[in-house]
Each structure stands twice: as structure tokens, then as C-alpha cells.
C-alpha positions in Angstrom: 89.2 117.7 76.5 91.7 120.6 75.9 94.5 120.4 73.8 98.1 119.0 74.8 101.4 119.2 73.8 103.4 116.3 72.3 104.9 115.3 75.6 101.4 115.6 77.8 100.0 113.4 75.1 102.5 110.5 75.2 101.4 110.6 79.2 97.7 110.8 78.0 98.1 107.6 75.5 100.3 105.5 77.9 97.9 106.0 81.4 94.8 105.2 78.9 96.7 101.8 77.7 97.4 103.0 74.2 100.1 102.5 72.5 103.2 104.8 72.3 106.3 104.6 70.7 108.1 106.9 73.6 108.2 106.2 76.9 106.8 109.2 78.7 108.8 111.0 81.8 106.7 111.2 84.9 107.1 113.7 88.1 110.9 114.7 88.8 110.9 115.8 92.2 114.1 117.3 92.6 114.3 119.0 96.8 118.0 120.6 96.7 117.3 124.5 96.1 120.6 124.8 94.4 120.0 122.2 91.9 116.3 123.0 90.8 118.1 126.2 90.1 120.4 124.6 88.1 118.0 122.3 85.8 115.9 125.6 85.6 119.0 127.2 84.4 118.2 130.3 86.7 120.8 132.0 89.0 121.5 131.2 92.5 118.8 132.1 94.9 115.5 132.3 92.3 113.6 129.0 94.0 113.2 130.9 97.0 112.2 133.8 95.5 109.6 132.8 93.1 109.2 128.5 94.0 106.3 127.9 91.2 108.1 129.7 88.5 111.5 128.2 89.2 110.2 124.7 89.5 107.8 124.7 86.7 110.8 125.8 84.7 112.9 122.8 85.9 110.1 120.2 85.2 109.8 122.0 81.8 113.6 121.9 81.0 113.7 118.2 82.5 111.4 117.4 79.8 108.1 116.2 82.3 105.7 115.0 80.4 103.1 113.9 83.6 103.0 114.9 87.1 100.1 113.7 89.9 101.1 115.5 93.0 102.1 119.2 92.8 104.6 119.5 95.2 106.3 123.1 93.7 106.8 124.5 97.3 107.6 121.3 99.3 111.4 121.9 98.8 111.0 125.5 101.1 110.6 122.9 104.1 114.5 121.6 103.5 117.6 122.9 103.6 120.6 121.7 102.1 121.1 118.6 104.4 117.0 117.8 104.2 114.5 118.8 106.9 116.4 120.6 109.9 114.9 121.3 113.2 111.5 120.2 112.5 109.3 119.5 114.9 109.0 115.3 116.0 105.3 114.1 114.9 103.6 110.9 117.3 106.1 108.5 114.9 109.1 110.2 115.2 110.0 110.2 118.8 107.7 113.1 119.2 104.6 113.7 122.1 101.6 111.2 122.3 98.9 112.7 120.0 96.0 114.3 121.3 92.8 113.9 119.8 89.4 115.6 121.3 91.2 116.1 124.7 92.2 112.5 124.7 96.0 111.6 124.9 96.6 108.1 122.5 99.0 106.2 125.3 97.9 103.1 124.8 95.1 101.0 122.5 92.0 102.1 125.2 93.0 105.6 124.3 92.5 104.8 120.5 89.5 102.8 120.8 87.9 105.1 122.8 88.0 107.9 120.5 87.2 105.7 117.4 84.1 104.8 119.4 83.5 108.5 121.2 84.9 110.7 118.6 85.9 109.2 115.2 82.8 106.8 114.4 80.3 109.8 115.2 82.0 112.4 112.8 81.9 109.8 109.7 78.8 109.4 110.1 78.1 113.1 110.4 80.5 113.8 107.1 77.8 111.2 105.4 74.9 113.0 106.1 76.6 116.4 105.2 77.7 115.4 102.1 77.2 117.5 99.4 77.5 116.2 95.9 77.4 119.0 93.8 80.2 120.9 95.7 82.4 117.8 95.6 82.0 117.8 91.6 83.2 121.9 91.5 86.0 120.9 93.8 87.3 118.3 91.8 87.4 120.2 88.9 88.9 123.5 90.1 91.8 121.9 91.8 92.7 119.5 88.9 91.9 122.5 86.2 93.7 125.0 88.3 96.9 123.4 88.3 96.9 122.4 84.7 96.3 126.0 84.1 99.7 126.2 85.6 101.7 123.7 84.3 100.8 124.7 80.8 100.0 121.9 77.7 103.0 120.4 77.7 102.4 118.5 81.0 100.1 116.6 81.6 98.4 117.2 85.5 96.7 113.9 86.5 94.8 113.3 90.0 96.6 112.3 93.4 94.6 111.5 96.3 91.4 112.5 95.0 90.2 108.6 94.7 89.5 108.1 99.0 89.4 104.5 100.3 89.6 103.1 104.3 92.9 103.8 105.5 95.1 102.8 108.8 94.8 105.6 111.4 98.3 105.4 112.6 99.4 108.9 111.6 96.4 110.5 113.9 97.0 107.8 116.3 100.3 106.9 116.7 101.8 104.0 115.4 101.6 101.8 118.9 98.1 103.1 120.2 96.4 102.1 116.7 98.2 98.8 115.6 97.6 97.5 119.2 94.2 98.8 119.0 93.8 97.4 115.4 94.7 93.5 117.5 92.6 94.0 120.5 89.4 95.7 119.0 89.2 94.4 115.8 84.9 95.0 115.4 85.8 98.9 116.2 88.4 99.2 113.6 86.4 97.3 110.7 83.6 99.7 111.9 85.6 102.7 111.1 86.8 101.2 107.5 82.8 100.4 106.9 82.2 104.2 107.5 85.6 105.2 105.5 84.2 103.4 102.4 80.8 104.7 102.8 82.0 108.4 102.6 84.6 107.5 100.1 82.0 106.0 97.8 80.1 109.4 97.6 83.2 111.1 96.7 84.4 108.6 94.1 80.9 108.7 92.8 81.4 112.5 92.8 84.9 112.5 91.2 83.5 110.4 88.0 81.0 112.7 87.4 83.5 115.6 87.6 86.2 114.0 85.7 83.8 112.7 82.9 81.9 116.0 82.9 85.5 118.2 82.7 87.1 115.8 80.4 90.0 115.2 82.9 92.4 112.3 82.6 90.7 109.1 84.1 93.8 108.4 86.4 94.7 108.4 90.0 97.6 107.7 92.1 96.7 105.9 95.5 99.0 106.8 98.3 99.0 105.1 101.4 101.9 103.5 103.0 101.1 99.4 104.4 104.4 98.3 104.7 108.2 99.1 105.5 111.5 97.8 104.4 110.7 94.6 106.3 107.3 93.5 105.3 103.2 94.3 105.8 102.4 97.0 108.9 99.3 94.3 108.9 99.0 90.6 108.2 97.1 89.9 105.1 95.0 87.3 106.5 94.1 90.6 109.0 93.7 92.9 106.5 91.9 90.2 104.1 88.8 90.5 106.6 89.2 93.8 107.7 90.1 95.9 105.3 90.1 94.7 101.8 86.4 94.2 101.3 85.8 97.3 102.4 88.7 99.0 100.1 87.3 97.0 97.5 83.7 98.3 97.6 84.9 101.7 98.3 87.2 102.6 94.7 84.4 100.7 92.7 82.6 103.5 91.3 86.2 104.2 89.9 86.8 101.1 88.5 83.7 100.9 87.3 84.2 104.2 85.1 87.4 102.5 83.6 90.1 104.8 86.0 93.5 103.8 85.9 94.4 103.3 89.4 98.1 103.1 90.7 99.0 102.2 93.7 102.0 103.9 95.5 104.6 101.4 96.4 106.8 102.2 99.6 108.3 99.3 101.4 107.8 95.7 101.0 104.2 95.2 99.4 104.3 91.8 97.7 101.9 90.5 100.1 99.3 93.2 99.5 99.5 93.1 95.2 97.4 90.2 94.7 94.4 92.1 96.4 95.0 95.2 95.3 94.7 93.9 92.1 91.3 91.9 92.5 90.1 95.1 93.7 90.4 96.7 90.7 94.1 98.6 91.0 95.7 98.6 87.2 99.2 100.0 87.8 102.0 100.6 90.2 104.2 103.4 90.7 107.5 103.7 93.0 109.6 100.5 93.9 111.9 100.3 97.0 113.7 97.2 94.7 116.1 96.6 98.2 113.3 95.9 100.4 112.2 93.1 98.2 109.6 94.4 95.5 109.6 92.0 92.4 109.7 94.2 89.7 109.8 91.7 87.0 107.2 89.4 88.6 105.0 92.4 89.5 105.1 93.6 85.6 104.3 90.0 84.6 100.9 90.3 86.6 97.5 91.1 84.9 95.1 93.0 85.5 91.5 92.1 86.9 90.2 94.4 83.4 92.7 92.4 81.6 95.4 94.1 79.2 99.0 94.8 81.1 99.8 96.9 84.3 100.4 100.5 84.0 103.7 101.3 85.5 105.6 104.2 86.2 109.0 102.7 87.1 111.2 105.2 89.4 115.0 105.1 89.6 115.9 104.4 93.1 115.6 107.7 95.0 116.8 105.3 98.2 119.5 103.6 96.7 121.0 104.1 93.4 120.6 107.9 93.0 122.0 109.1 96.3 124.5 106.5 96.4 125.3 105.2 93.2 127.4 106.1 89.8 126.2 107.8 86.7 126.6 103.7 85.5 124.5 102.4 88.1 121.9 104.7 87.0 122.1 103.5 83.4 122.3 100.1 84.5 119.0 100.3 86.5 117.5 102.4 83.7 117.8 99.4 81.4 116.6 97.0 83.7 113.4 98.9 84.1 112.6 99.2 80.6 113.5 95.8 79.7 111.5 94.3 82.6 108.8 96.8 82.3 105.0 96.8 80.1 103.8 98.0 77.7 102.3 100.8 79.3 105.2 102.4 80.9 106.5 105.7 82.6 109.9 106.4 83.7 110.6 109.0 86.7 112.5 109.1 89.6 111.0 106.4 92.7 109.9 109.3 94.8 111.1 112.8 95.5 114.9 113.3 95.2 117.0 114.1 98.1 119.3 116.8 99.1 122.6 115.7 98.6 122.1 113.2 95.5 124.9 114.2 93.3 124.3 116.2 90.3 126.0 113.8 88.0 123.7 111.1 89.0 120.5 113.1 88.5 121.7 114.5 85.3 122.7 111.1 83.8 119.3 110.2 85.1 117.3 113.2 83.4 119.5 112.3 80.1 117.9 108.7 80.3 114.3 110.1 80.7 115.2 112.1 77.2 117.1 109.3 75.6 113.4 106.7 76.2 111.4 109.4 75.3 112.7 109.6 72.0 113.6 105.3 71.5 111.1 103.7 73.4 111.4 100.0 74.6 113.1 99.2 72.1 115.9 101.9 72.9 119.1 101.1 75.0 121.4 103.5 76.6 
């Protein structure tokens, strides 16, 4: 493994579940151009002209220790007040999806497409899978981004561990979830084939990471809840999805990867199933939606020890609408109730319009806890 700076090593020890004296800083995804430039200490307008250079400078100035999802150009899709003039998707009031000439208007359309197109396509992907190509692709991407970030920010993987997904993005919420209820045999067949393909990918991933000496970490990112509850009943997921999820991630679980599940919405009912399958950490947390941070941090992973937690100051509540004092209180709460293997960050991307003083206070907290660790108090 390459030689890293102190910040990156602090993150590496944490995700490897080793003792540390400080708390590393996870990603700091600021979306407002003027604030990226301000924290990068560059002149106004610089971000658009050099998005990767300015974003990287901002992350180094903040003291980011580790980043999984590299989205340096994502703020280019936003204006000062957020997304403006974007085309609405199938789940945002846009037109129904059209897949292989079939318009997704009802569950029968979704089921027909799965049987006639998706299932054969998945079988073809499995048949044509090339492990050598997959191994090289994993190594190339992770190594290239690490070279961009330099030695003091650790690049870890995001989305590289494959597993079955709920296909509401492709089919639309109503066609997919009504098909999920009416045609469970077809849905489970899709999950099964997704898992078969995932096992091939994840086996190659383990070989790639071991060959290149890459950090054995991945964030698993798939929204399965909203602010109220799960998108599917836990009992149906236990029957249709969980067995295929568990077997799909088994190669990386057996290789002792650190696997953090990204928490959007109220996922509390899913947490036990994730832990039983081998997930050993969580990131994100929408506390206002019912995610019980204190109890989650007390839970134990299947492989023993403590969970790895990337605790974030809320980007949906505290950062945009709170005060600097609220930021301090929330960070103190997270640190006091976290685990021995913990990173601090924002809970997700920090939206345009978030007050500068709130972000500044958050960054000052990151710096404080990197130096003082769990025993410190802002």
C-alpha cells in the first residue's frame, strides 16, 4: 500500500477498526459555488473554470481525511438556489418511463418488461462477465481518483459492491411497487439474477483490492425508506430481498471489508437485516425521521467488535436551519454517543443557501475532534 499523510492514515486506521487518538473527517460536499471558493481561498468564479482543482483545494483546506463518492463536478448542476430548470424524472412529476418501447403506466407493463427484457438481459450479463476486465476496471478507477486527491485524503470505494436493487428509478414508483405486490415471483427472479451477477462482481472486487492494496471499504448506497417508513414491508423484504442481498455481499463480508450502509429516511426496521447480512457500519442518518442514533451505535456487527459510524451533522435540518450553537450541540451529541470507530462529516451534500457561519462552525468542529478525539468537548 502507498504511503499516506496523517489525515489519510487516521481514516485508514478508523475504517480498519483500529484504535485512534482523533476522529477523522469524512467527506465535506458543499454545493454552493461561492462557498466552495471561499473555503478553497480562491477568487469568485474560479470553481466553474477549474471545478476539480478548486474542489480538491477546498477539501484539503477543510481537512477532509477520507472520501468515498468523488463528486467534484456535481455542484456544476446547481445554481445558487439549487437545481434550476432541470427535466423532471419519472418519480418527480415527469412523464412515465419508456423501456425497450414499453411505456411504464401500470404494474403489468413493468412485469412484462422484466420478463421479456430485463431477465434475459441479466442472464446475458452473467454469461458475458469478464473477471479480468472487472478487476482492472476497479483498480484503474480507485487508483486514478486517489492520484487526484493526493496523499492526505484517503479514497475509498462507493457503489462498487453490488447487490439487488429496488427498480423504482427505472420503472417509476407506482409501476414498480404495484408489480412488487402483484408479481412477487417475477420480482424475486430479478433479485436472484441481480445477486448472481453481484457475486461475480464482488468476487472480482475482492481480488482487485487485494492485488492493488486498496482499502477494504465500501459505502452501500440505495434508498429503501422515506421520511415515514420503509418503501416495502420488512416481512416482504425478508422473504424476497434479504436472502439475495446476503448472498450477494458474501464475498466482501468473507474478505472482512468494512461495509457502511447509507441511511436516507427511516430505516430502523431494516437495520437488523443489514447487520445479519454482514453490514458493519452506517453513514448519513436523518435523525428527524426516526433514526435512533444512540441505539444504532450500541448494536454489534455480525463479525463482532463495534460498528464503524460516519456520523453527519444534518444537512436537512441543523446545517440549513439551525444556528452555530445548534451545530456545536449536535456534533457533541454525535461524538458522545458514537462508537470507537467513528468519522465526522456532514450527513450528505450541503445544499445551496446553507449559512456560511453554520458551515464554518461545522468545519471548526471537524478540526477540533481530529485533534482531541472522543474525549474532547467543543
